[in-house]
Backbone of each chain as ProteinMPNN parsed JSONL, in Angstrom:
{"seq_chain_A": "MSRPPIQIEVFSSPGCDRCGRASELLREIMHELPSDRIQWREVDVVEELDYAVKLGVLSMPSIAIDGELVFKSQPSMKELRETLEARLQTGDA", "coords_chain_A": {"N_chain_A": [[161.345, 98.973, 94.355], [160.494, 95.959, 92.72], [159.719, 95.469, 89.265], [156.681, 94.102, 87.852], [156.72, 90.889, 86.192], [157.078, 90.576, 82.606], [154.306, 89.672, 80.653], [153.792, 87.125, 78.472], [151.874, 85.862, 75.797], [151.235, 83.142, 73.812], [149.317, 82.526, 71.139], [147.669, 79.725, 70.075], [146.473, 76.823, 68.281], [144.72, 73.669, 68.145], [146.077, 71.415, 65.842], [147.509, 73.284, 64.452], [150.267, 73.707, 62.655], [152.382, 75.52, 62.621], [152.409, 76.723, 65.076], [153.757, 75.451, 67.147], [156.372, 76.04, 66.6], [156.565, 78.745, 67.215], [156.334, 78.715, 70.007], [158.587, 77.246, 70.556], [160.617, 78.987, 69.689], [160.31, 80.977, 71.576], [160.975, 79.632, 73.914], [163.685, 79.193, 73.438], [164.656, 81.812, 73.407], [164.111, 82.563, 75.965], [166.133, 81.408, 77.422], [168.157, 83.172, 77.12], [167.403, 85.486, 78.3], [166.533, 87.267, 81.353], [164.94, 85.051, 83.387], [163.26, 85.488, 85.517], [161.982, 87.802, 84.909], [160.195, 87.435, 82.943], [157.138, 85.97, 82.05], [155.339, 83.333, 80.571], [152.713, 81.884, 78.557], [150.881, 79.36, 76.809], [148.09, 79.94, 74.793], [145.172, 78.379, 74.102], [143.205, 79.008, 71.481], [140.662, 78.076, 71.013], [139.745, 77.336, 73.466], [139.822, 79.78, 74.716], [138.318, 81.667, 73.226], [136.841, 84.11, 73.202], [138.576, 85.845, 74.506], [140.772, 85.813, 72.767], [139.641, 86.949, 70.454], [138.979, 89.438, 71.458], [141.496, 90.582, 71.797], [142.182, 90.809, 69.193], [143.161, 88.751, 67.698], [143.659, 87.052, 64.73], [144.864, 85.129, 63.265], [147.029, 82.269, 63.373], [150.41, 81.465, 64.346], [149.875, 83.857, 66.969], [151.202, 86.52, 68.946], [150.927, 87.954, 72.083], [151.872, 90.637, 74.211], [151.886, 91.588, 77.478], [149.064, 91.813, 77.394], [148.62, 92.994, 74.957], [148.281, 92.722, 71.499], [151.015, 91.913, 69.741], [152.479, 90.548, 67.789], [151.124, 89.487, 64.835], [151.541, 87.365, 63.315], [153.854, 84.667, 62.825], [156.826, 85.664, 64.376], [160.272, 86.484, 63.557], [163.193, 85.054, 65.078], [164.949, 87.117, 65.711], [163.296, 89.43, 65.653], [161.541, 88.87, 67.734], [163.266, 88.629, 69.933], [164.417, 91.203, 70.028], [162.166, 92.771, 70.514], [161.374, 91.868, 73.038], [163.643, 92.484, 74.543], [163.584, 95.254, 74.349], [161.253, 95.809, 75.745], [161.967, 94.929, 78.266], [163.966, 96.729, 78.885], [162.527, 99.115, 78.941], [161.009, 98.609, 81.137], [162.977, 98.767, 83.049], [163.518, 101.411, 83.15]], "CA_chain_A": [[160.327, 97.934, 94.169], [160.727, 95.312, 91.433], [158.62, 95.533, 88.291], [156.072, 92.792, 87.585], [157.283, 90.303, 84.972], [156.375, 90.734, 81.332], [153.425, 88.52, 80.391], [153.715, 86.802, 77.036], [150.869, 84.841, 75.476], [151.339, 82.611, 72.452], [148.007, 81.988, 70.756], [147.808, 78.585, 69.175], [145.246, 76.026, 68.18], [144.993, 72.285, 67.797], [146.237, 71.196, 64.396], [148.287, 74.364, 63.842], [151.649, 73.213, 62.538], [153.379, 76.577, 62.847], [152.328, 77.279, 66.436], [154.796, 74.839, 67.964], [157.621, 76.743, 66.3], [156.535, 80.008, 67.966], [156.641, 78.381, 71.403], [159.988, 76.814, 70.563], [161.393, 80.237, 69.617], [160.207, 81.664, 72.857], [161.769, 78.862, 74.884], [165.104, 79.448, 73.159], [164.996, 83.178, 73.825], [164.015, 82.629, 77.43], [167.44, 81.022, 77.986], [169.084, 84.3, 76.998], [166.869, 86.649, 79.022], [166.291, 86.942, 82.778], [163.693, 84.282, 83.441], [162.35, 86.006, 86.549], [161.333, 89.007, 84.399], [159.255, 87.079, 81.86], [156.272, 84.798, 82.224], [154.608, 83.104, 79.332], [151.797, 80.747, 78.511], [150.239, 79.115, 75.517], [146.642, 80.118, 74.866], [144.408, 77.639, 73.09], [142.156, 79.971, 71.09], [139.324, 77.475, 71.092], [139.37, 77.405, 74.881], [139.673, 81.19, 75.134], [137.966, 82.34, 71.971], [136.445, 85.505, 73.443], [139.782, 86.624, 74.837], [141.562, 85.939, 71.535], [138.962, 87.919, 69.568], [139.091, 90.758, 72.103], [142.825, 91.118, 71.522], [142.325, 91.012, 67.75], [143.849, 87.612, 67.079], [142.942, 86.576, 63.535], [145.548, 83.979, 62.665], [147.947, 81.538, 64.25], [150.419, 81.844, 65.757], [149.968, 85.281, 67.296], [151.831, 86.681, 70.258], [150.569, 89.171, 72.816], [152.748, 90.973, 75.33], [151.148, 92.403, 78.459], [147.674, 92.021, 76.964], [148.543, 93.739, 73.688], [148.686, 91.86, 70.388], [152.219, 92.528, 69.157], [152.798, 89.831, 66.543], [149.921, 88.864, 64.269], [151.992, 86.139, 62.64], [155.1, 84.157, 63.408], [157.965, 86.576, 64.238], [161.582, 85.828, 63.485], [163.894, 85.02, 66.366], [165.517, 88.457, 65.925], [162.203, 90.355, 65.983], [161.003, 88.537, 69.054], [164.278, 88.963, 70.936], [164.541, 92.666, 70.12], [160.946, 93.303, 71.149], [161.402, 91.555, 74.471], [164.724, 93.27, 75.16], [163.112, 96.643, 74.456], [160.266, 95.844, 76.834], [162.684, 94.785, 79.536], [164.665, 97.994, 79.139], [161.49, 100.091, 79.316], [160.653, 98.259, 82.512], [164.073, 99.18, 83.931], [163.675, 102.876, 83.14]], "C_chain_A": [[160.485, 97.298, 92.789], [159.474, 95.372, 90.555], [157.977, 94.154, 88.142], [156.646, 92.216, 86.292], [156.426, 90.59, 83.738], [155.549, 89.464, 81.075], [153.337, 88.29, 78.882], [152.676, 85.7, 76.835], [151.026, 84.425, 74.013], [150.003, 81.95, 72.117], [148.195, 80.882, 69.734], [146.493, 77.815, 69.134], [145.612, 74.59, 67.839], [145.113, 72.143, 66.279], [147.028, 72.276, 63.705], [149.763, 73.966, 63.842], [152.674, 74.256, 62.958], [153.449, 77.031, 64.297], [153.43, 76.725, 67.338], [156.115, 75.572, 67.8], [157.688, 78.07, 67.087], [156.886, 79.764, 69.43], [158.101, 77.979, 71.542], [160.927, 78.026, 70.576], [161.452, 80.912, 70.975], [161.048, 80.946, 73.923], [163.26, 79.14, 74.692], [165.519, 80.824, 73.668], [164.986, 83.306, 75.35], [165.336, 82.254, 78.098], [168.388, 82.214, 78.015], [168.646, 85.509, 77.839], [166.585, 86.277, 80.486], [164.918, 86.291, 82.976], [162.717, 84.812, 84.491], [161.59, 87.249, 86.067], [160.275, 88.69, 83.334], [158.431, 85.854, 82.262], [155.551, 84.574, 80.909], [153.7, 81.89, 79.433], [151.285, 80.584, 77.092], [148.735, 79.261, 75.704], [146.003, 79.323, 73.735], [143.21, 78.518, 72.71], [140.752, 79.381, 71.166], [138.816, 77.528, 72.534], [139.082, 78.848, 75.307], [139.363, 82.068, 73.923], [137.628, 83.828, 72.179], [137.664, 86.384, 73.71], [140.624, 86.857, 73.581], [140.954, 86.993, 70.605], [139.091, 89.33, 70.135], [140.455, 91.396, 71.808], [143.063, 91.358, 70.025], [143.07, 89.895, 67.039], [143.021, 87.119, 65.895], [143.611, 85.367, 62.906], [146.55, 83.415, 63.669], [149.321, 81.437, 63.603], [150.44, 83.361, 65.899], [150.569, 85.394, 68.692], [151.416, 88.018, 70.864], [151.559, 89.388, 73.943], [152.003, 91.948, 76.226], [149.757, 92.781, 77.944], [147.51, 92.809, 75.684], [149.051, 92.828, 72.567], [149.85, 92.517, 69.652], [152.598, 91.858, 67.836], [151.541, 89.113, 66.044], [150.262, 87.641, 63.433], [153.321, 85.751, 63.277], [156.247, 85.17, 63.257], [159.256, 85.791, 64.031], [162.177, 85.857, 64.887], [164.381, 86.427, 66.728], [164.423, 89.45, 66.375], [161.698, 90.133, 67.411], [161.988, 88.943, 70.154], [164.361, 90.477, 71.142], [163.331, 93.293, 70.829], [160.983, 93.07, 72.653], [162.491, 92.351, 75.185], [164.286, 94.722, 75.364], [162.123, 96.782, 75.609], [160.955, 95.768, 78.192], [163.397, 96.086, 79.898], [163.682, 99.075, 79.582], [161.103, 99.876, 80.777], [161.706, 98.715, 83.502], [164.129, 100.688, 84.121], [163.011, 103.518, 84.358]], "O_chain_A": [[160.599, 98.01, 91.791], [158.342, 95.332, 91.038], [158.66, 93.14, 88.289], [157.019, 92.969, 85.393], [155.219, 90.813, 83.831], [156.027, 88.344, 81.255], [152.873, 89.146, 78.128], [152.61, 84.738, 77.601], [150.958, 85.252, 73.105], [149.612, 80.955, 72.726], [148.795, 81.077, 68.677], [145.542, 78.121, 69.854], [146.69, 74.328, 67.305], [144.313, 72.708, 65.534], [147.215, 72.214, 62.49], [150.409, 73.899, 64.888], [153.696, 73.935, 63.565], [154.428, 77.652, 64.709], [153.968, 77.438, 68.186], [156.882, 75.708, 68.753], [158.755, 78.457, 67.564], [157.65, 80.525, 70.023], [158.765, 78.325, 72.519], [161.884, 78.091, 71.348], [162.505, 81.351, 71.439], [161.736, 81.581, 74.722], [164.002, 79.301, 75.661], [166.579, 80.988, 74.273], [165.761, 84.066, 75.932], [165.633, 82.717, 79.199], [169.309, 82.266, 78.831], [169.425, 86.437, 78.058], [166.418, 85.101, 80.808], [163.88, 86.914, 82.756], [161.507, 84.618, 84.381], [160.661, 87.703, 86.735], [159.552, 89.579, 82.885], [158.96, 84.852, 82.743], [155.195, 85.528, 80.218], [153.889, 81.003, 80.266], [151.258, 81.523, 76.296], [148.177, 78.753, 76.676], [146.266, 79.571, 72.559], [142.313, 78.742, 73.524], [139.775, 80.104, 71.36], [137.63, 77.736, 72.788], [138.216, 79.102, 76.144], [140.043, 83.055, 73.645], [138.078, 84.687, 71.42], [137.769, 87.505, 73.212], [141.128, 87.958, 73.357], [141.667, 87.823, 70.041], [139.286, 90.293, 69.395], [140.548, 92.605, 71.596], [144.023, 92.026, 69.641], [143.551, 90.069, 65.92], [141.838, 86.809, 66.036], [142.999, 84.659, 62.106], [146.857, 84.039, 64.684], [149.389, 81.328, 62.379], [150.969, 84.063, 65.037], [150.457, 84.479, 69.508], [151.541, 89.07, 70.236], [152.028, 88.431, 74.559], [151.55, 93.002, 75.78], [149.337, 93.933, 78.05], [146.408, 93.244, 75.35], [150.125, 92.237, 72.679], [149.681, 93.557, 69.015], [152.991, 92.53, 66.882], [150.976, 88.258, 66.726], [149.376, 86.966, 62.909], [153.83, 86.441, 64.161], [156.613, 85.507, 62.131], [159.32, 84.59, 64.295], [161.718, 86.593, 65.76], [164.255, 86.875, 67.867], [164.599, 90.198, 67.336], [161.466, 91.073, 68.171], [161.6, 89.522, 71.169], [164.373, 90.967, 72.271], [163.468, 94.218, 71.63], [160.663, 93.96, 73.441], [162.287, 92.833, 76.299], [164.569, 95.336, 76.392], [162.159, 97.76, 76.356], [160.572, 96.455, 79.139], [163.429, 96.491, 81.06], [163.973, 99.854, 80.489], [160.899, 100.823, 81.537], [161.393, 99.017, 84.653], [164.693, 101.19, 85.093], [163.046, 104.739, 84.51]]}, "seq_chain_B": "MNGMHIGEVSTLLGISADTLRYYEKIQLVPTIARTGAGIRVYVERDLSRLRFIKRAQKMQFSLREIAALLKMREDPQHARDEVRLLTGNKLDEIEERLQDLQVLRNELRLLLNLCSASKDGCPIIERIDSKEC", "coords_chain_B": {"N_chain_B": [[106.945, 111.748, 31.941], [109.642, 111.233, 34.145], [110.571, 108.333, 35.948], [109.706, 105.472, 38.024], [107.637, 102.599, 37.735], [105.401, 100.82, 39.956], [105.913, 98.062, 39.927], [108.503, 97.906, 38.968], [109.888, 99.228, 40.966], [109.397, 97.512, 43.051], [110.818, 95.239, 42.236], [113.39, 96.302, 42.1], [113.951, 97.137, 44.763], [113.193, 95.027, 46.299], [110.816, 94.971, 47.696], [107.487, 94.18, 48.281], [104.73, 94.873, 46.001], [102.309, 95.229, 47.283], [103.165, 95.938, 49.837], [104.411, 98.34, 49.261], [102.218, 99.879, 48.503], [100.885, 99.867, 50.905], [102.635, 101.321, 52.567], [102.246, 103.8, 51.521], [99.583, 104.18, 52.062], [99.524, 104.319, 54.884], [100.912, 106.571, 55.132], [103.654, 106.561, 55.387], [105.289, 106.977, 53.345], [105.021, 109.865, 51.26], [102.1, 110.766, 49.291], [102.255, 109.126, 46.258], [103.209, 110.309, 43.06], [100.972, 110.328, 40.214], [100.299, 108.973, 36.946], [98.375, 110.222, 34.139], [96.665, 108.136, 33.755], [96.407, 107.166, 36.223], [98.44, 105.618, 37.238], [100.971, 104.76, 39.515], [103.963, 106.681, 39.886], [107.162, 106.475, 40.792], [109.65, 108.602, 41.999], [113.145, 109.599, 42.307], [113.456, 110.643, 44.883], [111.408, 109.353, 46.295], [112.343, 106.751, 46.125], [114.686, 106.919, 47.588], [113.672, 107.383, 50.123], [112.302, 104.992, 50.517], [114.441, 103.208, 50.509], [115.667, 103.981, 52.842], [113.693, 103.243, 54.686], [113.753, 100.507, 54.374], [116.342, 99.873, 55.241], [116.148, 100.683, 57.898], [114.226, 98.924, 58.799], [115.633, 96.566, 58.669], [117.182, 96.93, 60.833], [115.406, 96.387, 62.704], [113.685, 98.431, 63.531], [110.594, 99.876, 64.519], [107.609, 100.553, 62.529], [106.445, 102.867, 63.395], [108.552, 104.152, 64.688], [110.197, 104.457, 62.499], [108.69, 106.22, 60.979], [108.903, 108.533, 62.519], [111.653, 108.973, 62.367], [111.859, 109.495, 59.683], [110.667, 111.961, 59.526], [112.575, 113.502, 60.781], [114.544, 113.175, 58.935], [113.545, 114.513, 56.77], [113.409, 117.164, 57.622], [115.666, 118.156, 59.413], [116.467, 120.359, 60.969], [114.21, 121.403, 62.163], [113.156, 119.436, 63.749], [111.192, 117.864, 66.268], [111.784, 117.708, 69.871], [111.427, 115.117, 70.92], [111.717, 113.561, 68.698], [114.336, 114.053, 67.996], [115.539, 112.939, 70.222], [114.78, 110.267, 69.954], [116.136, 109.708, 67.571], [118.78, 109.983, 68.421], [118.853, 107.884, 70.273], [118.47, 105.725, 68.589], [120.728, 105.887, 67.065], [122.638, 105.239, 68.993], [121.904, 102.578, 69.392], [122.592, 101.52, 66.915], [125.363, 101.906, 66.906], [126.074, 100.184, 68.942], [125.248, 97.77, 67.848], [126.936, 97.676, 65.66], [129.393, 97.321, 66.913], [129.001, 94.81, 68.044], [128.693, 93.346, 65.699], [131.197, 93.659, 64.586], [132.831, 92.268, 66.374], [131.755, 89.74, 66.028], [132.343, 89.355, 63.314], [135.161, 89.307, 63.416], [135.5, 87.057, 64.969], [134.476, 85.036, 63.331], [136.222, 85.267, 61.182], [138.605, 84.517, 62.418], [137.988, 81.853, 63.06], [137.713, 80.77, 60.496], [140.304, 81.134, 59.548], [141.646, 79.484, 61.276], [140.685, 77.053, 60.475], [141.711, 76.883, 57.86], [144.372, 76.769, 58.424], [144.751, 74.35, 59.469], [145.722, 71.041, 58.83], [144.073, 68.962, 59.112], [141.453, 69.34, 58.271], [138.701, 70.83, 59.801], [138.911, 70.812, 62.861], [138.406, 72.528, 64.92], [135.884, 73.766, 64.857], [134.364, 71.519, 65.294], [135.056, 70.918, 67.904], [134.084, 73.134, 69.272], [131.372, 72.864, 68.781], [130.876, 70.438, 70.104], [131.271, 71.195, 72.684], [129.129, 72.778, 73.209], [127.034, 71.099, 73.35]], "CA_chain_B": [[107.424, 111.926, 33.319], [110.65, 110.245, 34.519], [110.262, 107.646, 37.2], [109.54, 104.015, 37.919], [106.345, 102.07, 38.132], [105.463, 100.08, 41.215], [106.533, 96.745, 39.701], [109.955, 98.111, 38.838], [110.4, 99.567, 42.302], [109.313, 96.273, 43.819], [111.947, 94.396, 41.83], [114.64, 96.982, 42.444], [114.205, 97.23, 46.202], [112.8, 93.798, 47.007], [109.648, 95.249, 48.559], [106.339, 93.791, 47.461], [103.858, 95.975, 45.572], [101.317, 95.429, 48.357], [103.824, 96.686, 50.919], [104.617, 99.717, 48.779], [100.91, 100.572, 48.584], [100.588, 100.014, 52.326], [103.44, 102.433, 53.078], [101.604, 105.045, 51.07], [98.3, 104.283, 52.762], [99.75, 104.779, 56.266], [101.662, 107.831, 54.98], [105.085, 106.427, 55.665], [105.798, 107.746, 52.201], [103.961, 110.77, 50.812], [101.326, 110.288, 48.136], [103.109, 108.978, 45.078], [102.634, 110.965, 41.866], [100.266, 109.398, 39.307], [100.143, 109.374, 35.544], [96.995, 110.552, 33.809], [95.856, 106.914, 33.865], [96.347, 106.77, 37.636], [99.519, 104.677, 37.592], [101.981, 105.391, 40.382], [105.298, 106.909, 39.325], [108.103, 106.752, 41.879], [110.836, 109.367, 41.6], [114.326, 109.271, 43.113], [113.197, 111.001, 46.292], [110.612, 108.253, 46.877], [113.209, 105.568, 46.239], [115.604, 107.173, 48.694], [112.883, 107.191, 51.34], [112.036, 103.554, 50.653], [115.701, 102.554, 50.895], [115.843, 104.27, 54.265], [112.737, 102.405, 55.424], [114.241, 99.127, 54.308], [117.517, 99.775, 56.142], [115.686, 100.807, 59.281], [113.541, 97.679, 59.151], [116.668, 95.557, 58.922], [117.634, 97.179, 62.212], [114.224, 96.064, 63.506], [112.962, 99.588, 64.03], [109.164, 99.733, 64.213], [107.142, 101.509, 61.512], [106.208, 104.127, 64.098], [109.869, 104.782, 64.859], [110.691, 104.846, 61.168], [107.948, 107.426, 60.579], [109.5, 109.67, 63.236], [112.989, 109.207, 61.801], [111.688, 110.095, 58.353], [110.412, 113.395, 59.738], [113.904, 114.065, 61.061], [115.287, 113.122, 57.676], [112.993, 115.539, 55.876], [113.633, 118.523, 58.103], [116.402, 117.94, 60.666], [116.589, 121.582, 61.786], [112.976, 121.698, 62.898], [112.608, 118.22, 64.352], [110.795, 118.023, 67.68], [112.752, 117.15, 70.819], [111.3, 113.656, 71.082], [112.249, 112.937, 67.48], [115.798, 114.12, 68.136], [115.913, 111.958, 71.248], [114.651, 108.942, 69.33], [117.227, 109.568, 66.598], [119.991, 109.743, 69.209], [118.773, 106.524, 70.837], [118.648, 104.753, 67.506], [122.151, 105.944, 66.709], [123.337, 104.438, 70.005], [121.621, 101.157, 69.099], [123.376, 101.137, 65.736], [126.776, 101.825, 67.315], [126.216, 98.947, 69.71], [125.118, 96.663, 66.898], [128.168, 97.645, 64.855], [130.451, 96.713, 67.724], [128.71, 93.367, 68.111], [128.966, 92.765, 64.376], [132.648, 93.652, 64.386], [133.356, 91.142, 67.165], [131.315, 88.512, 65.363], [133.125, 89.235, 62.081], [136.518, 88.879, 63.758], [135.438, 85.681, 65.46], [134.31, 84.151, 62.17], [137.489, 85.297, 60.431], [139.567, 83.699, 63.165], [137.623, 80.442, 62.896], [138.043, 80.349, 59.128], [141.759, 81.035, 59.45], [142.05, 78.279, 62.006], [140.362, 75.899, 59.61], [142.616, 76.794, 56.713], [145.725, 76.481, 58.905], [144.822, 72.97, 59.939], [145.745, 70.061, 57.741], [143.069, 67.931, 59.407], [140.105, 69.871, 58.088], [138.342, 71.892, 60.737], [138.553, 70.222, 64.144], [138.046, 73.571, 65.883], [134.424, 73.905, 64.857], [133.81, 70.314, 65.917], [135.248, 71.017, 69.347], [133.154, 74.146, 69.798], [130.039, 72.251, 68.737], [130.722, 69.407, 71.127], [131.216, 71.86, 73.997], [127.819, 73.395, 73.394], [126.002, 70.059, 73.496]], "C_chain_B": [[108.44, 110.845, 33.642], [110.262, 109.591, 35.836], [110.042, 106.17, 36.964], [108.143, 103.624, 38.364], [106.523, 101.135, 39.329], [106.147, 98.708, 41.06], [108.05, 96.85, 39.618], [110.582, 98.412, 40.2], [110.444, 98.305, 43.176], [110.505, 95.372, 43.508], [113.27, 95.002, 42.295], [114.954, 96.893, 43.934], [113.846, 95.957, 46.977], [111.694, 94.058, 48.025], [108.409, 94.945, 47.727], [105.474, 95.008, 47.107], [102.812, 96.267, 46.642], [101.914, 96.263, 49.486], [104.044, 98.147, 50.511], [103.312, 100.516, 48.878], [100.556, 100.841, 50.046], [101.365, 101.191, 52.925], [102.808, 103.774, 52.705], [100.312, 105.285, 51.851], [98.491, 104.808, 54.191], [100.619, 106.041, 56.306], [103.097, 107.758, 55.476], [105.858, 107.074, 54.518], [104.669, 108.683, 51.764], [103.217, 110.189, 49.605], [102.213, 110.284, 46.894], [102.412, 109.628, 43.877], [101.999, 109.92, 40.946], [100.344, 109.934, 37.875], [98.665, 109.737, 35.318], [96.072, 109.352, 33.949], [95.81, 106.4, 35.308], [97.423, 105.778, 38.067], [100.58, 105.403, 38.412], [103.322, 105.533, 39.658], [106.226, 107.34, 40.467], [109.311, 107.512, 41.336], [111.96, 109.074, 42.599], [114.123, 109.562, 44.605], [112.392, 109.908, 47.006], [111.493, 107.02, 47.109], [114.167, 105.717, 47.419], [114.905, 106.914, 50.034], [112.628, 105.695, 51.578], [113.304, 102.787, 51.051], [115.961, 102.766, 52.392], [114.938, 103.371, 55.109], [113.256, 100.961, 55.489], [115.435, 98.919, 55.264], [117.075, 99.79, 57.6], [114.956, 99.54, 59.722], [114.531, 96.557, 59.405], [117.229, 95.706, 60.33], [116.501, 96.914, 63.201], [113.593, 97.287, 64.188], [111.482, 99.397, 63.654], [108.762, 100.773, 63.156], [106.898, 102.881, 62.148], [107.528, 104.895, 64.287], [110.405, 105.285, 63.516], [109.991, 106.127, 60.704], [108.555, 108.665, 61.246], [110.87, 110.009, 62.649], [112.903, 109.858, 60.422], [111.397, 111.594, 58.458], [111.728, 114.121, 59.978], [114.699, 114.167, 59.765], [114.834, 114.229, 56.72], [113.404, 116.945, 56.292], [114.369, 118.482, 59.444], [116.446, 119.178, 61.571], [115.348, 121.837, 62.66], [112.352, 120.471, 63.559], [112.268, 118.479, 65.822], [111.791, 117.304, 68.585], [112.666, 115.627, 70.902], [111.837, 112.913, 69.847], [113.776, 112.945, 67.511], [116.28, 113.069, 69.13], [115.865, 110.551, 70.667], [115.81, 108.699, 68.364], [118.543, 109.273, 67.324], [120.009, 108.333, 69.77], [119.034, 105.471, 69.768], [120.103, 104.729, 67.048], [122.963, 105.115, 67.705], [123.146, 102.945, 69.744], [122.482, 100.669, 67.942], [124.847, 100.978, 66.102], [127.026, 100.513, 68.055], [126.177, 97.729, 68.79], [126.388, 96.532, 66.048], [129.303, 96.99, 65.625], [130.259, 95.209, 67.822], [129.065, 92.696, 66.791], [130.469, 92.653, 64.129], [133.283, 92.469, 65.142], [132.997, 89.821, 66.477], [132.116, 88.274, 64.08], [134.532, 88.725, 62.386], [136.551, 87.434, 64.231], [135.335, 84.705, 64.283], [135.575, 84.109, 61.315], [138.517, 84.385, 61.091], [139.262, 82.214, 62.958], [137.982, 79.939, 61.506], [139.548, 80.198, 58.951], [142.283, 79.806, 60.168], [141.821, 77.052, 61.144], [141.391, 75.756, 58.494], [144.04, 76.467, 57.157], [145.882, 75.028, 59.323], [144.818, 71.999, 58.761], [144.676, 68.986, 57.93], [141.648, 68.442, 59.225], [139.831, 70.94, 59.108], [137.939, 71.321, 62.092], [138.074, 71.246, 65.166], [136.54, 73.693, 66.015], [133.799, 72.699, 65.562], [133.918, 70.404, 67.433], [134.286, 72.015, 69.954], [131.746, 73.563, 69.847], [129.852, 71.275, 69.889], [130.642, 70.031, 72.518], [129.826, 72.396, 74.272], [126.719, 72.371, 73.592], [125.6, 69.899, 74.96]], "O_chain_B": [[108.16, 109.662, 33.445], [109.693, 110.23, 36.721], [110.176, 105.679, 35.843], [107.554, 104.24, 39.252], [107.633, 100.721, 39.662], [106.865, 98.258, 41.952], [108.779, 96.0, 40.128], [111.658, 97.914, 40.533], [111.393, 98.074, 43.926], [111.122, 94.811, 44.413], [114.145, 94.307, 42.811], [116.088, 96.608, 44.319], [114.158, 95.831, 48.161], [111.652, 93.434, 49.085], [108.297, 95.405, 46.591], [105.482, 96.023, 47.803], [102.47, 97.426, 46.879], [101.271, 97.167, 50.02], [103.883, 99.063, 51.318], [103.31, 101.678, 49.285], [100.006, 101.888, 50.385], [100.812, 101.969, 53.702], [102.836, 104.736, 53.472], [99.991, 106.408, 52.241], [97.714, 105.643, 54.655], [101.007, 106.511, 57.375], [103.675, 108.749, 55.922], [106.935, 107.638, 54.709], [103.494, 108.336, 51.884], [103.674, 109.227, 48.987], [102.829, 111.288, 46.535], [101.199, 109.513, 43.703], [102.436, 108.77, 40.905], [100.439, 111.137, 37.628], [97.828, 109.571, 36.205], [94.879, 109.492, 34.219], [95.248, 105.339, 35.581], [97.327, 105.172, 39.134], [101.026, 106.497, 38.063], [103.755, 104.642, 38.927], [106.085, 108.428, 41.026], [109.914, 107.112, 40.341], [111.753, 108.391, 43.602], [114.572, 108.805, 45.465], [112.656, 109.582, 48.163], [111.4, 106.348, 48.136], [114.424, 104.762, 48.152], [115.472, 106.31, 50.945], [112.73, 105.208, 52.704], [113.244, 101.837, 51.831], [116.407, 101.864, 53.1], [115.368, 102.812, 56.118], [113.196, 100.304, 56.528], [115.51, 97.925, 55.987], [117.563, 99.016, 58.423], [115.055, 99.131, 60.879], [114.3, 95.696, 60.254], [117.688, 94.739, 60.939], [116.632, 97.188, 64.394], [113.04, 97.182, 65.282], [111.165, 98.832, 62.607], [109.481, 101.743, 62.921], [107.117, 103.917, 61.521], [107.603, 106.105, 64.075], [110.977, 106.37, 63.414], [110.617, 107.006, 60.111], [108.7, 109.712, 60.615], [111.204, 111.178, 62.458], [113.754, 110.662, 60.043], [111.813, 112.387, 57.613], [111.963, 115.207, 59.45], [115.431, 115.132, 59.541], [115.63, 114.796, 55.972], [113.706, 117.799, 55.459], [113.773, 118.741, 60.49], [116.459, 119.054, 62.796], [115.44, 122.41, 63.746], [111.165, 120.468, 63.888], [112.968, 119.215, 66.518], [112.533, 116.424, 68.149], [113.683, 114.935, 70.947], [112.339, 111.793, 69.946], [114.424, 111.979, 67.108], [117.29, 112.4, 68.911], [116.781, 109.75, 70.859], [116.393, 107.615, 68.344], [119.321, 108.421, 66.895], [121.041, 107.662, 69.751], [119.715, 104.472, 70.0], [120.637, 103.679, 66.69], [123.867, 104.378, 67.312], [124.082, 102.153, 69.855], [123.028, 99.566, 67.972], [125.503, 100.032, 65.664], [128.027, 99.83, 67.837], [126.962, 96.792, 68.934], [126.848, 95.427, 65.759], [130.077, 96.208, 65.071], [131.208, 94.434, 67.703], [129.661, 91.619, 66.768], [130.947, 91.682, 63.542], [134.151, 91.772, 64.617], [133.823, 88.916, 66.363], [132.519, 87.147, 63.788], [135.037, 87.83, 61.709], [137.486, 86.687, 63.943], [136.019, 83.683, 64.248], [135.952, 83.06, 60.793], [139.198, 83.598, 60.433], [140.167, 81.416, 62.71], [138.489, 78.828, 61.348], [140.018, 79.266, 58.298], [143.24, 79.17, 59.726], [142.646, 76.139, 61.09], [141.88, 74.66, 58.217], [144.831, 75.949, 56.369], [146.995, 74.536, 59.508], [144.022, 72.122, 57.83], [144.407, 68.199, 57.022], [140.739, 68.024, 59.942], [140.629, 71.862, 59.276], [136.759, 71.34, 62.444], [137.422, 70.897, 66.15], [135.99, 73.721, 67.116], [132.84, 72.834, 66.322], [132.999, 70.021, 68.157], [133.732, 71.778, 71.027], [131.02, 73.743, 70.825], [128.822, 71.274, 70.563], [130.023, 69.47, 73.421], [129.391, 72.462, 75.422], [125.598, 72.722, 73.958], [124.745, 69.072, 75.278]]}, "name": "protein", "num_of_chains": 2, "seq": "MSRPPIQIEVFSSPGCDRCGRASELLREIMHELPSDRIQWREVDVVEELDYAVKLGVLSMPSIAIDGELVFKSQPSMKELRETLEARLQTGDAMNGMHIGEVSTLLGISADTLRYYEKIQLVPTIARTGAGIRVYVERDLSRLRFIKRAQKMQFSLREIAALLKMREDPQHARDEVRLLTGNKLDEIEERLQDLQVLRNELRLLLNLCSASKDGCPIIERIDSKEC"}
């Protein structure tokens, strides 16, 4: 039975200059990883304020993976790729 | 005799002199020691009790509840069952309030961070306000 895809959420807000870069990073990495294993969405914190606070989001951009806040600030390409690869491998185990 | 007069206590704790006298009258605090001239002298134990009352009032506990909690505070080993129960209930209320406060604190922190991250001032607050209209 195949594993459900990893759910990534990029928390951003209107007027946040750095948030676009986080989404861009993710798009680039998605080209290198199996796209059927990863789903992602941008979360506007103003629209989903309660959810953002529940996860512990305090600054932008933040990234959650499978409902867990993993990056509280902008990760590097390397950090993000390694984290996702590790998650994918765990899923394969 | 070491201690503070009612005016000093009032200034220190932000409780009016009338309220301090009232607490004594209803025996929320024990009879305060007097000088030979009949002037009240509050000692550290009294101040500690008054600080407790003030904190409990901030939590909107009633004076009746505070009186019961003070009994527990004076002699926890021999507190009656209903006083223990009340103390447990109040502790639960505080835990719940702390959780609410923590969420509120994080929400406000997030909003402030959003504002400082935006070069256009604080459009987030404006959007939230307009949604609530």
